[in-house]
C-alpha positions in Angstrom: 0.0 0.0 0.0 1.3 3.5 -0.9 1.0 5.9 2.0 1.1 9.6 1.6 2.7 10.3 5.0 5.4 9.0 7.2 5.2 8.2 10.9 6.2 10.7 13.5 9.9 11.0 14.3 9.2 9.6 17.8 7.7 10.9 21.0 8.6 8.2 23.5 9.4 10.2 26.6 10.1 7.6 29.2 11.7 4.2 29.6 11.2 1.5 32.2 11.8 -2.1 33.2 8.8 -4.2 34.0 5.5 -3.5 35.6 2.4 -5.2 37.0 -1.1 -4.5 38.1 -3.9 -6.2 39.8 -6.9 -6.6 37.5 -10.4 -7.7 38.1 -11.3 -11.0 36.4 -10.3 -13.4 33.6 -12.4 -14.9 30.8 -11.7 -17.6 28.3 -8.3 -17.3 26.5 -8.1 -16.5 22.9 -6.8 -19.3 20.8 -3.6 -17.4 19.7 -2.4 -17.0 23.3 -0.4 -19.5 25.4 -1.4 -20.6 28.9 1.0 -22.1 31.4 1.0 -22.1 35.2 2.7 -22.4 38.5 1.3 -24.9 41.1 2.0 -25.1 44.8 2.3 -28.3 46.8 -1.4 -28.4 47.7 -2.6 -27.7 44.2 -3.1 -23.9 44.2 -2.5 -22.8 40.7 -1.5 -19.4 39.2 -2.1 -19.5 35.4 0.2 -17.4 33.1 -1.2 -16.2 29.8 0.7 -14.5 27.0 1.1 -14.1 23.3 4.9 -14.4 23.3 7.7 -14.0 25.8 9.5 -11.1 24.2 10.2 -7.5 24.9 7.1 -5.3 24.6 4.7 -8.1 25.5 2.1 -8.1 28.3 1.6 -11.2 30.5 -1.4 -12.1 32.6 -1.3 -14.1 35.8 -4.5 -15.5 37.2 -5.3 -17.0 40.6 -8.7 -18.5 40.5 -10.9 -17.6 43.5 -10.4 -20.0 46.4 -11.9 -19.6 49.9 -8.7 -21.0 51.4 -6.4 -18.3 49.9 -5.8 -15.0 51.7 -3.3 -13.5 49.3 -0.6 -14.3 46.8 2.7 -12.5 46.1 4.2 -12.8 42.6 7.9 -11.9 41.9 9.2 -11.5 38.4 12.0 -9.5 36.7 12.8 -7.7 39.9 9.3 -6.6 40.6 6.8 -7.7 43.2 3.0 -7.6 43.2 0.4 -8.8 45.6 -2.6 -10.6 44.0 -5.8 -10.3 45.9 -9.4 -11.2 44.8 -11.3 -8.2 43.4 -14.3 -9.5 45.3 -14.9 -12.3 47.7 -14.5 -15.7 46.0 -13.4 -14.0 42.7 -10.3 -14.4 40.7 -7.1 -12.4 41.5 -5.0 -11.3 38.6 -1.7 -9.6 38.0 -0.8 -8.0 34.7 2.9 -7.5 33.8 4.8 -6.1 30.9 8.1 -7.1 29.5 9.8 -3.8 28.7 11.6 -3.0 25.5 14.9 -3.1 27.3 14.6 -6.5 28.9 17.5 -8.7 27.6 17.0 -12.3 26.3 17.6 -15.0 28.9 16.2 -17.2 31.7 14.2 -15.3 34.3 12.7 -16.8 37.5 9.1 -16.4 38.5 8.2 -17.0 42.2 4.8 -17.3 43.8 4.2 -17.3 47.5 0.6 -18.0 48.6 -0.7 -17.2 52.1 -3.6 -19.4 53.0 -6.4 -18.4 55.4 -4.9 -20.7 58.1 -1.6 -18.8 57.9 0.3 -21.5 56.0 2.6 -20.3 53.2 3.1 -22.2 50.0 5.5 -21.5 47.2 5.9 -22.2 43.5 8.8 -21.5 41.2 9.7 -21.8 37.5 12.2 -20.3 35.1 11.0 -18.9 31.7 13.1 -17.9 28.7 12.5 -14.4 27.3 13.4 -14.5 23.7 15.1 -11.9 21.5 12.9 -9.7 19.4 14.0 -7.9 16.3 12.5 -4.4 15.9 12.4 -2.5 12.7 14.4 0.6 11.9 13.6 3.7 9.9 15.2 6.9 8.6 13.3 10.1 9.0 13.8 13.7 8.0 12.3 16.5 10.0 12.8 20.2 10.5 16.2 20.7 12.1 14.6 22.4 15.1 12.8 19.2 16.0 15.8 16.9 15.3 18.0 19.2 17.3 15.8 21.6 19.2 17.2 25.1 19.9 18.9 25.6 23.2 16.1 27.9 24.3 13.7 25.0 24.3 15.9 22.5 26.1 14.5 23.3 29.5 10.9 23.0 28.3 11.6 19.5 26.7 13.3 18.4 29.9 10.5 19.6 32.1 7.8 18.0 30.0 9.7 14.7 29.9 10.0 14.7 33.7 6.3 15.5 34.0 5.3 12.6 31.8 7.7 10.3 33.6 6.2 11.2 36.9 2.7 10.5 35.6 3.6 7.1 34.4 5.3 6.3 37.8 2.0 6.8 39.7 -0.5 4.1 40.5 -4.2 4.7 41.2 -5.1 1.9 43.7 -8.3 1.0 41.9 -9.4 -0.3 38.5 -11.0 2.5 36.5 -11.4 0.5 33.3 -14.6 -0.9 31.8 -14.1 -4.4 30.3 -11.8 -4.9 27.3 -9.5 -2.4 25.8 -10.4 -1.1 22.3 -8.5 0.6 19.5 -8.6 4.4 19.5 -9.6 4.4 15.9 -10.2 1.6 13.4 -7.7 3.0 10.9 -4.7 0.9 9.8 -1.5 1.3 11.7 2.2 1.0 11.0 3.8 -2.0 12.6 6.4 0.3 14.1 6.3 -0.5 17.9 9.9 -0.6 19.1 11.2 0.9 15.9 14.8 2.3 16.1 14.7 5.8 14.4 17.5 7.6 12.7 16.4 11.2 12.5 18.4 13.2 10.0 20.9 10.3 9.9 21.3 10.2 13.7 19.9 7.4 16.0 17.8 9.4 18.4 14.8 7.5 19.6 13.1 4.2 20.1 9.4 4.3 19.1 7.5 3.2 22.2 4.0 3.2 20.6 2.4 2.8 17.2 1.4 5.3 14.5 -2.2 5.0 13.5 -3.1 6.3 10.0 -6.1 8.4 11.1 -7.0 11.2 8.6 -6.7 14.8 9.8 -9.6 15.6 12.1 -10.6 12.0 12.6 -12.0 11.0 16.0 -9.7 9.6 18.7 -11.4 7.5 21.3 -10.5 6.5 24.8 -9.3 2.9 24.7 -10.9 2.3 28.1 -12.6 4.2 30.9 -10.4 6.2 33.1 -9.4 9.6 34.4 -7.7 12.3 32.3 -4.3 13.1 33.9 -2.9 15.3 31.1 -4.5 17.3 28.3 -1.9 19.8 27.0 0.5 20.8 24.2 3.9 19.2 24.6 6.9 20.2 22.3 7.6 16.7 21.0 4.1 15.0 20.9 2.1 18.2 20.3 -1.5 18.2 21.5 -1.4 15.3 24.0 -3.8 13.3 26.2 -2.9 10.8 28.8 -5.6 8.7 30.5 -5.1 6.8 33.8 -7.1 3.6 33.7 -6.2 2.7 37.3 -3.7 0.4 38.9 -0.8 1.7 36.9 -2.2 1.4 33.4 -2.0 4.5 31.2 -2.8 5.3 27.5 -1.1 8.1 25.6 -2.5 9.9 22.5 -0.2 12.3 20.7 -0.1 14.8 17.7 -3.8 15.7 18.1 -5.2 18.7 16.3 -7.8 19.4 19.0 -8.4 18.2 22.6 -12.0 17.7 23.7 -11.5 16.8 27.4 -9.9 18.4 30.5 -7.5 17.1 33.2 -9.4 15.5 36.1 -12.4 14.4 34.0 -13.7 10.9 34.0 -14.1 9.4 30.5 -16.0 6.4 29.3 -14.5 3.7 27.0 -15.1 4.8 23.4 -15.6 8.5 24.3 -14.0 10.9 21.8 -11.1 12.7 23.6 -9.7 14.6 20.6 -9.2 14.9 16.9 -6.2 13.6 14.9 -3.6 16.1 13.7 0.1 16.6 13.1 1.2 18.8 16.0 4.6 18.5 17.6 7.4 16.4 16.0 5.3 14.9 13.2 5.7 14.6 9.5 2.0 14.2 8.7 -1.5 13.6 10.1 -1.6 10.5 12.3 -2.1 9.4 15.9 0.8 8.3 18.1 -0.8 5.8 20.5 1.2 4.1 23.3 0.5 2.4 26.6 2.4 2.0 29.8 1.9 -0.3 32.7 3.9 1.3 35.5 7.5 1.4 34.1 6.9 -1.0 31.2 6.5 0.0 27.5 4.2 -2.5 25.8 2.7 -2.9 22.4 -0.7 -1.3 22.7 -2.3 -3.6 20.2 -1.3 -6.6 22.3 -3.4 -5.1 25.1 -6.5 -5.5 22.9 -6.1 -9.3 23.1 -6.5 -9.4 26.8 -10.3 -10.0 27.4 -11.3 -8.3 30.7 -14.9 -9.1 31.6 -17.3 -6.9 33.5 -17.7 -4.1 30.9 -21.0 -2.4 30.4 -23.0 -3.0 27.3 -23.0 0.7 26.4 -19.2 0.9 26.7 -18.7 -2.2 24.6 -20.9 -0.8 21.9 -18.9 2.3 21.3 
């Protein structure tokens, strides 16, 4: 397909290692995903669901509701999360991301389960994270965006720190509403993780995807949440960040217009802005990325995680 524009020169503003989050429930797995598990001595099982064990991929851990389990602690890639049932007798889940910078190799997963009688049980296994080859691209942009003038250095640093701070926070409740959806049905470039040479200099790693939305096209919230940023940033232009709770954030860049305000609650599918080409951009498109605490994950992989409990009105948008 011949395209009349090129993706943005990159607006990834933050890096990270791996992250995790307690979610609410777990439905049947899609056929394309893999299911494995860890099992304690008494048969308590934590299932692990994923598409692939590579950088940029999300993993889902599920502990089915049991009346004899008080809590479970999951340790993986140097991070720890406590899994607790979302409601009495319900499943407890943890969602983790393998960040772009995680190196191939064997990594241990450890589970410690505390039963209601105070007895602790453990399970352990090693998994192999495989290498993933990411694409590369050469881009040409105005020199002030490739090498911003010194007068703007402080602004760029300040904005980068602000976005980093936002992604480091964790709202202690799930604000989402069922499954994640795409922000627009338009085609997208397969450029997650792309190494970008801007004006022949390697400057960025693309931490999201570029979606080919026409100028002015609607951009929808990929799930319910709270708006934590709605502002013009130097690199990503008109930008919206939504907090979906429990450390999950979605990022929408290069908009032409923002239709919501910080602090507002938005529904899944609600239009939050219009597509544009503001900031460091070479043509109209949406830069869409997602973070789970410190992990940068492929946003389209998030769509394959079915999360039940959504309202019919939200699912219909």
